[in-house]
N, C-alpha and C positions, 0 to 999 in steps of 0.2 A: 918332462921335469922342469920346474923353474928354480934358477937361481939368479942370484944378486939383483933381484928386482924389490924395491918397496913399494907397496901398493897403499895409496892414500886415497880415502874416499870421501865425496864430498856428500851431502844429504840429497838423496834421491829415493823415490820409491819404485820397487821393483816390483812388479806383477809375476807371479810365478803360477802358471797353469798345471795342474794334474791331469795327464791323459787317461788315469784308470785309479782302481781302488789299491790302496795299500791300508794293511791292517797288521797289527801290532805282532812282534816276533817275526817278521817277515825279512829275508835278507834283501838288501837293496844294493845292487851294483853301480856305481857310478864311473862314467866314461868320458875323458875329455880329449880334443885334440885341437890343435891351432891352426886354425883356418888361414889367417892373414897376419901376415907382419907389416904394418904401414909405416909411415914416418913415425907419429908421435902414437900410435896405436896400434893394440893387438887384438884381433877376434878369436875368442874360442868358442867352438861348438861344444857344450853339454848336454848329457844325456844320462838321465836314470832308469834304472831296469829292474823291476821286481823280479826276483828269481826263484823259481818253484824247485825246490829240492827233490821232490818227487819225479817231475818228468824231465828236470834241467832246462826247460824252457823258460827264456826271459821275455818280460812284456815290458815294452816303454811305456812308463807312466810320466815322463817329464822331457822337457827337451827346448833347450833355448840356446841363441847366440850370444855371448856375452862381450862386449867392446870394453878393453880395458885402455886409457889415457893416460901416459905418462905425462906428469905435469910439476911444475916447479913448485917453490915456497909460496907462489902467488896465486897459483890456480892456473896458469898458463901452459899450454901442450908445448911440451919440447921434446926433441927427437930421441927416438931409441936408438942406444949406442948397439948396433948390430952386430959389432966385431964381438958381444959377449954372448950373444944367442945360440944356443945349442940347436 
């Protein structure tokens, strides 16, 4: 759960590789886990899984670690206030 964070983005290309087939009308489940909270950054592991309603099986189709850096108005990294992190 994320609260109290404003995420500003800077121009960057993100290449997301898909590790399986995904067809229209399929159920996709998204999972996320905070891996690390550093001084100015947070690393989050994200995974998308295709869910088969007939078998109940989930197949991973995408996974990545994303790093979010807290920045000030000038784009410089600033510390995360860990007292507000749950």
